[in-house]
N, C-alpha and C positions, 0 to 999 in steps of 0.2 A: 122761253127759258133765258134768252139773252146771251151775251158773250161771257166767256169765263173771265172772272176777275178776282183779285185779291184785296183790292181797296174796298172801302165801305161804298155801298151802292149809292147812298145819298150824296157822297162827295163826287162820285163819278157823274151822277145826274146833274149836279150843280155845275161841274166843269163842262159837261157836254152842252148844257143849256147856254152857257157863255160862248162856247165854240160856235153853235149854230146861229147865235145872234150876230156873228160876224158875216154871215152869208146874207148879202143885201136883198136877195129875192127868195129867202127861205119860205115865204108864205106860199110860193107856187106848189110846194109839196102838198098842201091842203087844197089846191085848186082855187085859191083866192086870187083876186086881181089886186093890183097895186092900190086902187082907190079904196077897196075894203080895208086893206092893211093900213093905209094912211089915216082912215077914220077911227081906227082902234086906239084906245088909250094905252098908256105905258103898262098898266097892270094886265090888261087883256093881252097885249103882245107877249108879255112874259109868260102868261099861261099857255099861249099857243106854242111858244118856244120850248117850254117845259114838256108839253105833250109831244112835240116833235122829237125832243131828246129821248123821251121814253120809247117812242116808236122806233127810233133808230137803234137804241140799245138792244131792244128785243129783235128787231128785224135783222140786225147784223149777226145775230146768233144763227140765222138760217141761210143768209146770203152774204157774201164777202164785201159787197159795195152797194150803196144806195145813192141814186141821184137826188139831190135837193136843190132845186132851182138851177143856178149856174155852177153849182159845186157838186162834188162827189164826196161821200163819206165812206171811208174804207176801214174795215177791221183788219189790222195787222196782227195776226195771231203769233207770229214769230217774235215781234217786238212788244207784244202785250199792250197795244194801244189802239186808239181810234184816231185816224188821220182825217182832217178836213182839207180838201183841196179845191181850188178854183183854177181851172186849166191845168197847167203843169206845175203850179206853185202851191206849196203847202202853206195854208193859212195858220193852222195850229194843230195840236194833237192832244188827246186826253189819255193819260196813262191809266192802265187797268190794274197795275200792281204797285 
């Protein structure tokens, strides 16, 4: 089902894909190693990041936070957004409305 949202899903997915691309080791979510990630071309990396964004959108509908490499992605239902954090620093967020 995914998280509740008022924005167009395509726009959210595009923004969330950009957000997860900021996570330097996001490939760990798919149990890839850095060598495999480095061998991938730009288009293939984008496909993996889009798949990750979709998985996160739907996964956050059932659990409030998901670890992605060195980051954590959190659904903030009160502020209607998805936060991307590394450590205690917010990297970015994606508005849902």
